[in-house]
Residue frames as qw, qx, qy, qz and C-alpha x, y, z in Angstrom:
[[0.467, 0.627, 0.337, 0.525, -36.19, -27.75, -46.98],
 [0.319, -0.290, -0.135, 0.892, -34.47, -24.39, -46.65],
 [0.072, 0.707, 0.523, 0.471, -36.93, -21.53, -47.06],
 [0.237, -0.210, -0.325, 0.891, -37.43, -17.95, -45.88],
 [0.011, 0.827, 0.525, 0.202, -40.01, -15.23, -45.45],
 [0.276, 0.022, -0.176, 0.945, -39.53, -11.48, -45.10],
 [0.100, -0.822, -0.557, -0.059, -41.88, -8.81, -43.77],
 [0.330, -0.584, -0.108, 0.734, -41.68, -5.05, -43.41],
 [0.389, 0.861, 0.298, 0.137, -42.17, -1.83, -45.31],
 [0.546, 0.514, -0.088, 0.656, -39.69, 0.76, -46.55],
 [0.030, -0.511, 0.291, -0.808, -40.50, 3.29, -43.83],
 [0.777, -0.480, -0.333, -0.236, -41.99, 0.84, -41.33],
 [0.560, -0.766, 0.289, -0.123, -40.54, 0.14, -37.93],
 [0.409, -0.499, 0.747, 0.161, -38.37, -2.75, -39.07],
 [0.680, 0.322, -0.559, -0.348, -37.69, -5.57, -41.49],
 [0.690, -0.310, 0.596, -0.268, -38.18, -9.13, -40.27],
 [0.597, 0.391, -0.640, -0.285, -36.91, -12.38, -41.74],
 [0.789, -0.276, 0.498, -0.231, -37.37, -16.03, -40.83],
 [0.452, 0.499, -0.711, -0.201, -34.99, -18.62, -42.26],
 [0.834, -0.208, 0.395, -0.324, -36.08, -22.22, -41.72],
 [0.957, 0.286, -0.057, -0.005, -34.18, -25.41, -42.47],
 [0.197, 0.758, -0.578, 0.228, -30.65, -24.59, -41.32],
 [0.812, -0.079, -0.554, 0.164, -28.78, -27.56, -39.85],
 [0.596, -0.803, 0.020, -0.003, -27.81, -27.46, -36.20],
 [0.804, -0.336, 0.161, 0.463, -24.23, -26.69, -35.25],
 [0.508, 0.595, 0.158, 0.602, -23.44, -23.89, -37.69],
 [0.409, -0.488, -0.235, 0.734, -21.38, -21.21, -35.93],
 [0.205, 0.740, 0.409, 0.493, -22.78, -17.79, -36.76],
 [0.332, -0.375, -0.228, 0.835, -21.58, -14.31, -35.83],
 [0.244, 0.851, 0.420, -0.198, -23.84, -11.31, -36.45],
 [0.133, -0.719, 0.325, 0.600, -20.79, -9.41, -37.73],
 [0.328, -0.001, 0.805, 0.495, -20.77, -11.73, -40.74],
 [0.209, 0.702, 0.673, 0.105, -24.28, -10.54, -41.55],
 [0.075, -0.898, -0.126, 0.415, -23.58, -6.87, -40.80],
 [0.321, -0.404, 0.526, 0.676, -20.67, -6.88, -43.25],
 [0.249, 0.352, 0.777, 0.458, -23.03, -7.88, -46.05],
 [0.014, 0.861, 0.497, -0.109, -25.53, -5.21, -45.02],
 [0.228, -0.755, 0.141, 0.599, -22.80, -2.56, -45.08],
 [0.314, -0.104, 0.675, 0.659, -21.75, -3.59, -48.59],
 [0.186, 0.620, 0.727, 0.228, -25.33, -3.25, -49.81],
 [0.075, -0.908, -0.295, 0.289, -25.46, 0.36, -48.61],
 [0.325, -0.551, 0.343, 0.688, -22.34, 1.44, -50.49],
 [0.508, 0.388, 0.616, 0.460, -21.94, 2.53, -54.09],
 [0.050, -0.248, 0.115, 0.961, -21.62, 5.83, -55.90],
 [0.288, -0.182, -0.559, -0.756, -25.03, 7.08, -56.98],
 [0.292, -0.444, -0.828, 0.181, -26.96, 5.98, -53.92],
 [0.181, -0.742, -0.308, -0.567, -29.64, 8.26, -52.47],
 [0.146, -0.620, 0.351, -0.686, -29.97, 10.18, -49.22],
 [0.853, -0.412, -0.050, -0.315, -31.40, 7.30, -47.25],
 [0.867, 0.106, -0.349, 0.339, -28.02, 5.58, -47.15],
 [0.194, 0.470, -0.389, 0.768, -26.84, 8.50, -44.99],
 [0.587, -0.447, 0.160, -0.655, -29.62, 7.73, -42.51],
 [0.969, -0.170, -0.029, -0.177, -29.67, 3.95, -42.24],
 [0.079, 0.597, -0.790, 0.119, -26.73, 2.06, -40.72],
 [0.874, -0.093, -0.285, -0.384, -28.15, -1.42, -41.07],
 [0.042, -0.378, 0.868, -0.320, -27.39, -3.85, -38.26],
 [0.665, -0.176, -0.633, -0.354, -29.06, -7.21, -37.70],
 [0.461, -0.370, 0.602, -0.537, -30.51, -8.60, -34.50],
 [0.455, 0.023, -0.875, -0.166, -30.70, -12.39, -34.22],
 [0.567, -0.379, 0.152, -0.715, -33.85, -12.95, -32.18],
 [0.803, -0.205, 0.491, -0.268, -33.96, -16.73, -31.99],
 [0.921, 0.380, -0.083, -0.033, -32.67, -19.97, -33.47],
 [0.519, 0.556, -0.484, 0.433, -29.16, -19.45, -32.10],
 [0.727, -0.683, 0.019, -0.070, -27.62, -20.60, -28.80],
 [0.639, -0.576, 0.347, 0.373, -24.05, -19.99, -27.70],
 [0.050, 0.658, -0.475, -0.582, -23.23, -18.76, -31.17],
 [0.051, -0.093, 0.924, 0.367, -24.48, -21.86, -33.01],
 [0.600, -0.057, -0.329, -0.727, -27.68, -22.76, -34.83],
 [0.389, -0.133, 0.816, -0.406, -29.88, -25.30, -33.06],
 [0.088, 0.198, 0.924, 0.314, -31.96, -26.53, -35.99],
 [0.128, 0.703, 0.600, -0.361, -34.85, -24.19, -35.18],
 [0.363, 0.798, 0.304, 0.372, -35.99, -21.34, -37.46],
 [0.455, -0.165, -0.108, 0.868, -33.64, -18.37, -37.36],
 [0.052, 0.898, 0.435, 0.040, -35.41, -15.04, -36.81],
 [0.479, 0.009, 0.040, 0.877, -33.69, -11.84, -37.92],
 [0.002, 0.908, 0.398, -0.131, -34.60, -8.19, -37.42],
 [0.426, 0.139, 0.098, 0.889, -33.28, -4.98, -38.99],
 [0.030, -0.756, -0.453, 0.472, -34.64, -1.74, -37.53],
 [0.359, 0.646, 0.318, 0.594, -35.43, 1.21, -39.78],
 [0.292, -0.315, -0.267, 0.863, -34.04, 4.46, -38.42],
 [0.169, 0.012, -0.273, -0.947, -36.16, 6.29, -40.98],
 [0.065, -0.406, -0.909, 0.063, -39.37, 5.00, -39.38],
 [0.168, 0.289, 0.179, -0.925, -42.23, 7.34, -40.32],
 [0.029, 0.228, 0.860, 0.456, -44.70, 5.33, -42.38],
 [0.047, -0.671, -0.724, 0.153, -47.79, 6.65, -40.58],
 [0.065, -0.766, -0.129, 0.626, -46.86, 10.30, -41.08],
 [0.260, -0.137, 0.596, 0.747, -45.99, 10.10, -44.76],
 [0.446, 0.382, -0.004, -0.809, -48.27, 11.81, -47.28],
 [0.765, 0.340, 0.534, -0.118, -50.57, 9.83, -49.54],
 [0.135, -0.339, 0.628, 0.688, -49.42, 9.22, -53.11],
 [0.616, 0.514, 0.467, -0.372, -51.90, 9.46, -55.99],
 [0.519, 0.753, -0.280, -0.291, -49.68, 9.85, -59.07],
 [0.941, -0.114, 0.287, 0.139, -48.16, 6.50, -60.09],
 [0.112, -0.714, 0.556, 0.410, -44.58, 6.33, -61.35],
 [0.839, 0.442, -0.235, -0.215, -44.12, 4.63, -64.75],
 [0.559, 0.444, -0.671, 0.201, -41.97, 1.53, -64.36],
 [0.126, -0.256, 0.757, -0.588, -42.88, 0.99, -60.72],
 [0.129, -0.297, -0.946, 0.017, -45.49, -1.29, -59.12],
 [0.134, 0.146, 0.324, -0.925, -47.55, 1.81, -58.22],
 [0.552, 0.119, -0.182, -0.805, -50.48, 1.65, -60.65],
 [0.623, 0.012, -0.748, -0.230, -50.72, -2.11, -61.11],
 [0.287, -0.084, -0.808, 0.507, -50.50, -2.58, -57.34],
 [0.268, 0.111, 0.308, -0.906, -53.14, 0.05, -56.59],
 [0.653, 0.075, -0.373, -0.655, -55.54, -1.60, -59.03],
 [0.562, 0.032, -0.826, 0.025, -54.76, -5.08, -57.72],
 [0.306, -0.218, -0.747, 0.549, -55.22, -4.24, -54.04],
 [0.146, -0.745, -0.552, -0.346, -58.03, -1.70, -54.60],
 [0.416, -0.635, -0.270, 0.593, -56.44, 1.25, -52.85],
 [0.293, 0.900, 0.174, 0.271, -56.47, 4.94, -53.80],
 [0.284, -0.895, 0.343, 0.036, -53.31, 5.57, -51.77],
 [0.796, 0.469, -0.363, 0.121, -50.26, 4.31, -53.64],
 [0.151, -0.672, 0.614, -0.385, -48.27, 4.67, -50.42],
 [0.838, -0.200, 0.417, -0.291, -49.73, 1.28, -49.43],
 [0.921, 0.383, 0.013, 0.064, -48.11, -0.25, -52.52],
 [0.478, 0.734, -0.361, 0.320, -44.74, 1.44, -52.79],
 [0.419, -0.700, 0.488, -0.310, -43.80, 0.82, -49.17],
 [0.843, -0.172, 0.509, -0.026, -43.64, -2.94, -49.63],
 [0.812, 0.553, 0.116, 0.148, -42.64, -2.90, -53.31],
 [0.006, 0.933, -0.357, 0.036, -39.59, -0.83, -52.36],
 [0.744, 0.367, -0.505, 0.236, -36.12, -2.34, -52.70],
 [0.287, -0.623, 0.514, -0.516, -35.67, -1.68, -48.98],
 [0.940, -0.162, 0.133, -0.268, -36.90, -5.28, -48.52],
 [0.830, 0.403, -0.343, 0.178, -33.68, -6.53, -50.08],
 [0.078, -0.670, 0.585, -0.450, -31.75, -5.56, -46.94],
 [0.758, -0.271, 0.485, -0.343, -33.31, -8.56, -45.22],
 [0.944, 0.327, -0.019, -0.028, -32.57, -10.77, -48.19],
 [0.411, 0.678, -0.512, 0.329, -28.92, -9.77, -47.92],
 [0.418, -0.515, 0.603, -0.443, -29.00, -10.74, -44.24],
 [0.920, 0.017, 0.310, -0.238, -30.52, -14.12, -45.06],
 [0.794, 0.557, -0.219, 0.106, -28.05, -14.61, -47.89],
 [0.064, 0.720, -0.597, 0.349, -25.17, -13.85, -45.52],
 [0.701, -0.311, 0.557, -0.319, -26.28, -16.69, -43.26],
 [0.936, 0.312, 0.145, -0.070, -26.46, -19.04, -46.24],
 [0.487, 0.754, -0.398, 0.190, -23.02, -17.89, -47.29],
 [0.332, -0.599, 0.664, -0.300, -21.60, -18.98, -43.93],
 [0.872, 0.002, 0.452, -0.188, -23.08, -22.43, -44.50],
 [0.804, 0.589, -0.061, 0.054, -21.62, -22.63, -48.01],
 [0.107, 0.817, -0.528, 0.205, -18.26, -21.59, -46.61],
 [0.706, -0.378, 0.575, -0.167, -18.16, -24.82, -44.61],
 [0.858, 0.245, 0.431, 0.134, -17.78, -26.55, -48.01],
 [0.425, -0.326, 0.362, 0.763, -15.31, -24.00, -49.45],
 [0.305, 0.649, 0.578, 0.390, -17.99, -22.64, -51.79],
 [0.228, -0.468, -0.099, 0.848, -17.34, -18.94, -52.40],
 [0.309, 0.751, 0.546, 0.207, -19.28, -16.22, -54.24],
 [0.242, -0.400, 0.025, 0.884, -18.40, -12.80, -55.61],
 [0.367, 0.781, 0.500, 0.079, -20.31, -10.17, -57.55],
 [0.304, -0.387, 0.151, 0.857, -19.11, -7.18, -59.56],
 [0.416, 0.755, 0.211, -0.460, -20.52, -4.51, -61.85],
 [0.611, 0.085, 0.575, 0.537, -19.88, -5.03, -65.57],
 [0.175, 0.396, 0.380, 0.817, -21.64, -1.96, -66.99],
 [0.004, 0.645, 0.493, -0.584, -23.47, 1.21, -66.02],
 [0.351, 0.768, 0.011, -0.535, -25.31, 3.20, -68.66],
 [0.749, 0.641, -0.153, -0.073, -23.25, 3.07, -71.85],
 [0.070, 0.731, -0.663, 0.145, -19.97, 2.20, -70.13],
 [0.985, -0.088, -0.123, -0.078, -18.79, -1.42, -70.01],
 [0.555, -0.655, 0.477, 0.187, -15.70, -2.89, -68.40],
 [0.735, 0.589, -0.337, -0.014, -12.83, -3.91, -70.67],
 [0.431, -0.634, 0.627, -0.141, -10.81, -6.44, -68.69],
 [0.540, 0.310, -0.771, -0.135, -8.92, -9.54, -69.75],
 [0.831, -0.321, -0.436, -0.128, -9.62, -12.76, -67.89],
 [0.007, 0.558, -0.599, 0.574, -8.58, -12.42, -64.25],
 [0.340, -0.075, -0.909, 0.228, -8.82, -14.72, -61.23],
 [0.447, -0.671, -0.569, -0.164, -11.67, -15.00, -58.78],
 [0.544, -0.558, -0.289, 0.557, -9.56, -13.49, -55.99],
 [0.274, -0.011, 0.187, 0.943, -8.48, -10.60, -58.22],
 [0.206, -0.549, -0.529, -0.614, -12.13, -9.85, -59.01],
 [0.530, -0.691, -0.474, 0.129, -12.96, -9.81, -55.30],
 [0.504, -0.385, -0.111, 0.765, -10.02, -7.54, -54.45],
 [0.154, 0.136, 0.319, 0.925, -10.57, -5.05, -57.27],
 [0.292, -0.611, -0.571, -0.464, -14.33, -4.89, -56.72],
 [0.542, -0.645, -0.434, 0.318, -13.83, -4.24, -52.98],
 [0.418, -0.292, 0.011, 0.860, -11.54, -1.31, -53.77],
 [0.056, 0.285, 0.480, 0.828, -14.05, 0.32, -56.11],
 [0.275, 0.160, 0.363, -0.876, -16.87, 2.74, -55.28],
 [0.690, 0.239, -0.161, -0.664, -18.94, 0.94, -57.93],
 [0.790, -0.127, 0.598, -0.051, -17.77, -2.66, -57.37],
 [0.709, 0.695, -0.081, -0.088, -16.08, -2.28, -60.75],
 [0.837, -0.288, 0.274, 0.377, -12.83, -4.11, -61.55],
 [0.561, 0.431, 0.266, 0.655, -11.86, -1.71, -64.35],
 [0.277, -0.550, -0.235, 0.752, -10.63, 1.67, -63.02],
 [0.043, -0.063, 0.399, 0.914, -10.89, 3.39, -66.39],
 [0.259, -0.447, -0.729, -0.450, -14.47, 2.23, -66.84],
 [0.347, -0.599, -0.600, 0.401, -15.28, 3.24, -63.26],
 [0.154, -0.352, -0.022, 0.923, -14.29, 6.85, -63.95],
 [0.174, -0.113, -0.560, -0.802, -16.56, 6.92, -66.99],
 [0.348, -0.502, -0.788, -0.078, -19.40, 5.34, -65.00],
 [0.273, -0.538, -0.431, 0.671, -19.11, 8.00, -62.31],
 [0.000, 0.186, -0.237, -0.953, -19.22, 10.71, -64.96],
 [0.277, -0.297, -0.728, -0.552, -22.38, 9.15, -66.43],
 [0.356, -0.562, -0.705, 0.245, -24.00, 9.01, -62.98],
 [0.183, -0.425, -0.186, 0.867, -23.15, 12.66, -62.33],
 [0.119, -0.002, -0.465, -0.877, -24.65, 13.66, -65.68],
 [0.349, -0.425, -0.781, -0.297, -27.84, 11.68, -65.03],
 [0.319, -0.540, -0.572, 0.529, -28.17, 13.16, -61.54],
 [0.083, -0.306, 0.028, 0.948, -27.84, 16.68, -62.94],
 [0.285, -0.049, -0.550, -0.783, -30.58, 15.97, -65.46],
 [0.605, -0.088, 0.388, -0.689, -32.96, 14.44, -62.92],
 [0.814, 0.228, -0.422, -0.328, -32.58, 11.01, -64.50],
 [0.738, -0.424, 0.511, -0.116, -31.42, 7.54, -63.46],
 [0.402, 0.550, -0.699, -0.218, -29.15, 4.78, -64.79],
 [0.961, -0.143, 0.168, -0.165, -29.21, 1.01, -64.94],
 [0.153, 0.674, -0.718, -0.081, -26.52, -1.50, -65.84],
 [0.915, 0.036, -0.384, -0.122, -25.34, -5.07, -65.53],
 [0.331, -0.657, 0.637, -0.230, -23.51, -7.16, -62.97],
 [0.717, 0.223, -0.655, -0.079, -21.97, -10.62, -62.80],
 [0.697, -0.511, 0.396, -0.310, -22.10, -13.23, -60.04],
 [0.608, 0.390, -0.691, 0.012, -19.51, -16.02, -59.86],
 [0.773, -0.474, 0.322, -0.273, -19.54, -19.02, -57.51],
 [0.456, 0.524, -0.719, 0.011, -16.60, -21.43, -57.24],
 [0.014, -0.253, 0.917, -0.309, -15.88, -24.85, -55.71],
 [0.752, 0.030, 0.152, -0.641, -19.35, -26.16, -56.42],
 [0.435, -0.134, 0.888, 0.066, -19.67, -29.95, -56.53],
 [0.273, -0.008, -0.730, -0.626, -21.16, -31.72, -59.53],
 [0.272, -0.315, -0.906, -0.083, -24.83, -32.56, -59.09],
 [0.089, 0.362, 0.491, -0.787, -26.64, -29.66, -57.38],
 [0.513, 0.337, -0.105, -0.782, -30.10, -29.28, -58.87],
 [0.497, 0.106, 0.860, 0.046, -31.87, -31.80, -61.09],
 [0.201, 0.140, -0.548, -0.799, -33.28, -32.19, -64.59],
 [0.009, -0.244, -0.969, -0.031, -36.13, -34.54, -63.56],
 [0.001, -0.782, -0.622, 0.027, -38.75, -31.81, -63.02],
 [0.285, 0.717, 0.121, 0.624, -38.91, -28.15, -63.98],
 [0.412, -0.880, 0.002, -0.239, -39.09, -26.83, -60.39],
 [0.825, -0.469, 0.171, 0.264, -35.88, -28.66, -59.52],
 [0.682, 0.493, 0.062, 0.537, -33.73, -27.22, -62.31],
 [0.496, -0.535, -0.179, 0.660, -31.14, -25.05, -60.58],
 [0.241, 0.109, 0.303, 0.916, -30.81, -22.64, -63.50],
 [0.229, -0.622, -0.541, -0.519, -34.54, -21.93, -63.34],
 [0.542, -0.706, -0.404, 0.212, -34.45, -21.39, -59.59],
 [0.479, -0.295, 0.013, 0.827, -31.44, -19.09, -59.79],
 [0.091, 0.307, 0.416, 0.851, -33.04, -17.06, -62.57],
 [0.356, -0.709, -0.540, -0.282, -36.31, -16.74, -60.63],
 [0.558, -0.625, -0.285, 0.466, -34.51, -15.59, -57.49],
 [0.377, -0.165, 0.157, 0.898, -32.42, -13.02, -59.35],
 [0.029, -0.444, -0.522, -0.728, -35.41, -11.76, -61.34],
 [0.400, -0.732, -0.551, 0.021, -37.20, -11.11, -58.05],
 [0.402, -0.357, -0.133, 0.833, -34.74, -8.32, -57.26],
 [0.250, 0.852, 0.317, -0.333, -36.49, -5.00, -58.00],
 [0.259, 0.842, -0.249, -0.404, -35.59, -3.55, -61.45],
 [0.327, -0.305, 0.830, 0.334, -33.89, -6.72, -62.72],
 [0.671, 0.486, 0.018, -0.560, -35.11, -7.34, -66.27],
 [0.809, 0.439, -0.376, -0.107, -32.79, -10.03, -67.60],
 [0.634, -0.537, 0.557, -0.001, -30.67, -12.96, -66.42],
 [0.772, 0.489, -0.390, -0.110, -28.15, -14.97, -68.42],
 [0.810, -0.441, 0.381, 0.068, -25.98, -17.96, -67.55],
 [0.695, -0.103, 0.497, 0.508, -22.57, -18.50, -69.11],
 [0.246, 0.056, 0.489, 0.835, -22.47, -17.36, -72.75],
 [0.221, 0.541, 0.512, -0.629, -26.16, -16.50, -72.40],
 [0.513, 0.755, 0.220, -0.345, -27.57, -14.29, -75.16],
 [0.114, 0.701, -0.591, -0.382, -24.26, -14.24, -77.03],
 [0.343, -0.140, 0.924, 0.091, -24.41, -18.02, -77.27],
 [0.584, 0.531, 0.535, -0.301, -27.70, -17.79, -79.13],
 [0.459, 0.816, -0.166, -0.310, -25.89, -16.25, -82.12],
 [0.037, -0.592, 0.790, 0.156, -23.13, -18.88, -82.27],
 [0.754, 0.129, -0.584, -0.273, -22.95, -22.44, -83.54],
 [0.885, -0.439, -0.048, -0.144, -23.15, -25.37, -81.15],
 [0.857, 0.119, -0.197, 0.462, -19.47, -26.17, -81.64],
 [0.247, 0.518, -0.213, 0.791, -18.64, -22.68, -80.41],
 [0.489, -0.571, 0.086, -0.653, -20.88, -22.85, -77.33],
 [0.932, -0.321, -0.134, -0.102, -20.65, -26.34, -75.84],
 [0.219, -0.778, 0.576, -0.119, -17.73, -27.23, -73.56],
 [0.759, 0.269, -0.592, -0.038, -15.75, -30.32, -74.65],
 [0.794, -0.553, 0.174, -0.180, -15.15, -32.90, -71.90],
 [0.480, 0.551, -0.650, 0.208, -11.71, -34.20, -70.90],
 [0.871, -0.476, -0.018, -0.122, -10.43, -36.68, -68.34],
 [0.392, 0.529, -0.676, 0.332, -7.22, -37.35, -66.44],
 [0.673, -0.278, -0.660, 0.186, -6.67, -39.69, -63.54],
 [0.311, -0.089, -0.421, 0.847, -5.56, -36.78, -61.36],
 [0.191, 0.054, 0.065, -0.978, -8.33, -34.32, -62.24],
 [0.396, 0.406, 0.785, -0.248, -11.16, -36.63, -63.23],
 [0.341, 0.653, 0.562, 0.376, -13.66, -35.16, -65.72],
 [0.180, -0.635, -0.110, 0.743, -13.13, -31.49, -66.56],
 [0.483, 0.798, 0.320, 0.165, -13.64, -28.77, -69.17],
 [0.523, -0.051, 0.076, 0.848, -11.13, -26.33, -70.63],
 [0.099, -0.305, -0.208, -0.924, -13.92, -23.82, -71.32],
 [0.006, 0.380, 0.776, -0.503, -16.98, -22.77, -69.35],
 [0.145, -0.131, -0.375, -0.906, -19.39, -21.30, -71.89],
 [0.473, -0.473, -0.679, -0.302, -22.33, -23.02, -70.19],
 [0.221, -0.628, 0.229, -0.710, -21.56, -21.16, -66.98],
 [0.077, -0.269, 0.841, -0.463, -21.26, -24.20, -64.71],
 [0.608, 0.178, 0.555, -0.539, -24.74, -25.59, -65.40],
 [0.267, 0.150, -0.784, -0.540, -25.86, -28.30, -67.81],
 [0.455, -0.314, -0.781, -0.289, -29.42, -29.60, -67.84],
 [0.512, -0.709, -0.100, -0.474, -30.25, -27.65, -64.70],
 [0.891, -0.408, -0.072, 0.187, -27.41, -29.36, -62.78],
 [0.146, -0.884, 0.421, 0.138, -24.03, -28.02, -61.65],
 [0.919, 0.349, -0.159, 0.091, -21.15, -29.63, -63.58],
 [0.801, -0.355, -0.037, 0.481, -18.24, -28.70, -61.30],
 [0.427, 0.360, 0.110, 0.822, -17.17, -25.61, -63.24],
 [0.060, -0.215, -0.334, 0.916, -17.58, -22.08, -61.80],
 [0.158, 0.719, 0.676, -0.025, -21.16, -20.83, -61.83],
 [0.186, -0.118, 0.155, 0.963, -21.38, -17.63, -63.90],
 [0.111, 0.731, 0.673, 0.018, -24.54, -15.51, -63.99],
 [0.170, 0.019, 0.073, 0.983, -25.23, -11.99, -65.23],
 [0.058, 0.704, 0.667, -0.235, -28.16, -9.67, -64.56],
 [0.163, 0.376, 0.269, 0.871, -29.48, -6.60, -66.35],
 [0.135, -0.580, -0.576, 0.560, -30.95, -3.88, -64.16],
 [0.192, 0.735, 0.411, 0.504, -33.18, -1.20, -65.66],
 [0.113, 0.336, -0.235, 0.905, -32.86, 2.43, -64.52],
 [0.056, -0.334, -0.749, 0.569, -34.71, 3.17, -61.28],
 [0.060, 0.647, 0.682, 0.334, -38.32, 4.28, -61.82],
 [0.212, -0.881, -0.288, 0.310, -38.26, 7.35, -59.54],
 [0.540, 0.407, 0.162, 0.719, -36.96, 10.36, -61.49],
 [0.233, -0.407, -0.240, 0.850, -36.00, 13.84, -60.36],
 [0.317, 0.255, -0.237, -0.882, -37.75, 15.11, -63.47],
 [0.502, 0.154, 0.815, -0.246, -40.80, 12.83, -63.42],
 [0.014, 0.113, 0.775, 0.621, -42.58, 11.47, -66.47],
 [0.486, -0.162, -0.180, -0.839, -46.22, 12.03, -67.37],
 [0.071, -0.157, -0.955, 0.241, -48.80, 10.21, -65.28],
 [0.394, -0.485, -0.447, -0.640, -52.45, 10.38, -64.22],
 [0.271, -0.256, 0.572, -0.730, -53.91, 11.25, -60.82],
 [0.197, -0.151, -0.962, -0.112, -55.75, 8.05, -59.86],
 [0.063, 0.495, 0.673, -0.547, -58.42, 10.02, -57.97],
 [0.283, 0.649, 0.085, -0.701, -59.18, 12.89, -60.36],
 [0.749, 0.343, 0.516, 0.235, -58.08, 11.02, -63.54],
 [0.276, 0.955, -0.054, -0.088, -56.40, 14.24, -64.69],
 [0.771, 0.424, -0.211, 0.427, -52.98, 14.39, -66.32],
 [0.432, -0.879, 0.200, -0.015, -50.14, 15.11, -63.93],
 [0.374, 0.616, -0.674, 0.161, -46.50, 14.31, -63.30],
 [0.808, -0.164, -0.559, 0.088, -45.49, 11.11, -61.52],
 [0.602, -0.797, 0.023, -0.034, -44.77, 11.21, -57.81],
 [0.451, 0.623, -0.513, 0.381, -41.20, 11.83, -56.68],
 [0.833, -0.552, -0.037, 0.011, -39.89, 9.71, -53.84],
 [0.208, -0.795, 0.563, 0.087, -36.38, 9.82, -52.42],
 [0.969, 0.191, 0.155, 0.027, -34.37, 7.38, -54.53],
 [0.589, -0.388, 0.453, 0.546, -30.98, 6.44, -55.92],
 [0.399, 0.693, -0.325, -0.505, -29.66, 7.66, -59.25],
 [0.672, 0.355, -0.637, -0.124, -27.92, 4.31, -59.74],
 [0.679, -0.457, 0.466, -0.337, -28.08, 1.20, -57.56],
 [0.840, 0.342, -0.410, -0.098, -26.36, -1.41, -59.73],
 [0.267, 0.427, -0.763, 0.405, -23.53, -2.02, -57.19],
 [0.473, -0.177, 0.580, -0.639, -26.09, -2.58, -54.43],
 [0.874, 0.189, -0.045, -0.445, -28.06, -4.90, -56.70],
 [0.625, 0.412, -0.660, 0.070, -24.94, -7.01, -57.23],
 [0.079, -0.286, 0.781, -0.549, -24.70, -7.52, -53.46],
 [0.714, 0.065, 0.337, -0.610, -28.37, -8.55, -53.37],
 [0.794, 0.381, -0.393, -0.263, -27.62, -10.87, -56.30],
 [0.280, 0.385, -0.829, 0.292, -24.87, -12.55, -54.29],
 [0.400, -0.109, 0.656, -0.630, -27.40, -13.11, -51.49],
 [0.814, 0.237, 0.025, -0.530, -29.97, -14.62, -53.86],
 [0.684, 0.410, -0.602, -0.043, -27.39, -16.99, -55.32],
 [0.014, 0.349, -0.811, 0.469, -26.16, -17.91, -51.83],
 [0.633, -0.009, 0.473, -0.613, -29.65, -18.91, -50.76],
 [0.848, 0.335, -0.179, -0.370, -30.34, -20.97, -53.88],
 [0.535, 0.441, -0.709, 0.131, -27.02, -22.82, -53.62],
 [0.184, -0.263, 0.769, -0.552, -27.45, -23.47, -49.90],
 [0.756, 0.113, 0.261, -0.589, -30.96, -24.77, -50.56],
 [0.808, 0.400, -0.381, -0.204, -29.72, -27.04, -53.35],
 [0.281, 0.442, -0.795, 0.307, -26.84, -28.33, -51.21],
 [0.421, -0.147, 0.671, -0.593, -29.17, -29.22, -48.34],
 [0.844, 0.243, 0.038, -0.476, -31.52, -30.98, -50.75],
 [0.687, 0.475, -0.548, -0.040, -28.65, -32.96, -52.23],
 [0.384, 0.320, -0.769, 0.398, -26.77, -33.96, -49.08],
 [0.669, -0.552, -0.405, -0.289, -29.38, -33.73, -46.32],
 [0.544, -0.027, -0.577, 0.609, -28.70, -33.72, -42.62],
 [0.362, -0.848, -0.352, -0.158, -30.20, -32.15, -39.51],
 [0.517, -0.769, 0.130, 0.352, -26.78, -31.23, -38.14],
 [0.283, 0.853, -0.396, -0.191, -23.73, -29.72, -39.78],
 [0.320, -0.456, 0.827, 0.072, -21.65, -32.80, -38.94],
 [0.665, 0.282, 0.689, -0.069, -24.18, -35.08, -40.65],
 [0.520, 0.828, 0.058, -0.201, -24.30, -32.79, -43.68],
 [0.061, 0.783, -0.598, -0.161, -20.50, -32.81, -43.97],
 [0.513, -0.194, 0.836, 0.016, -20.38, -36.59, -43.62],
 [0.678, 0.525, 0.504, -0.100, -22.85, -37.00, -46.46],
 [0.355, 0.896, -0.185, -0.193, -20.96, -34.49, -48.58],
 [0.165, -0.633, 0.743, 0.138, -17.63, -36.26, -48.11],
 [0.624, 0.076, 0.778, -0.027, -19.24, -39.59, -48.95],
 [0.617, 0.728, 0.257, -0.154, -20.58, -38.14, -52.18],
 [0.172, 0.858, -0.447, -0.184, -17.17, -36.78, -53.16],
 [0.397, -0.362, 0.839, 0.084, -15.64, -40.22, -52.62],
 [0.681, 0.397, 0.606, -0.105, -18.34, -41.73, -54.82],
 [0.486, 0.856, -0.043, -0.171, -17.54, -39.30, -57.64],
 [0.080, -0.746, 0.644, 0.152, -13.82, -39.93, -57.33],
 [0.501, -0.135, 0.854, 0.046, -14.37, -43.68, -57.77],
 [0.683, 0.557, 0.246, -0.404, -16.65, -43.23, -60.80]]
């Protein structure tokens, strides 16, 4: 089973990740991971820390001569801004953050102990792990892209475009936005929020293509791929909602307007002309593109902090102010890609099995032949 663990604090010495369950024989270049880390650090509205950190990964073990050997892969990202032991204590919890609930849960009067691990800095390692999973998925032509669909009150207004066009336009944007007009309005909103000591949230979309039919399962709740994807995406800090396909809009429509009629030709096999279910039916991929969207709330740290209470004196005060982004929706979309990459890689390994990449590919090809003969 593919699984991972991360360790490390926001201002600790480093972030550490262990990814277990990779097949042997997967060629891996650290540059493929570093590219993902660089994308996570970009985006208009990011805070001062992005000027300090230049995230690079070190592959400590699990790799020999550029290929995985079947052993756990250990990754390390050093924090240039390493100063956890010299940072001041925090006693005024920020509304919307893990500060107060975490302090009560772990019985500490120094919120620094909570916010250092609760910080979104941990997602840098998840992006590294997701990048490895993405390399594995690439062996099966499975590809993933994410892009921002709204920030604040500004939403993109774009007609249906291709997967490759989305990737190209998002890569050219400071906000991973495929609509230039909307991007200009988003930047203006970010500037306004920054000037007022406030923050902004938004939404982003993740699309995965070339998925085979049959990843995931309906036989038990933990095996439903939609549930696993939603859980992984909801674990990203500040994510408050996940939808698949038509999602919440579909709840207001009739069944005939939401379900995707099935067609068949000898050349194409079974297929749909629409994809309102977002590539998943009954917790199982159906061969159509996987489409997911996430809603990210505004970041909890504000330049003009909200009312709070000093947890030691119990007197009214203002919430603590930590260095933070005004808007991190573009970065969250990169983390979302990583979460989806891991879930799909995990589901693919469960479905096709194999301790080596060659065995995995052999099983995959056999399955495709089985479907073609159906």
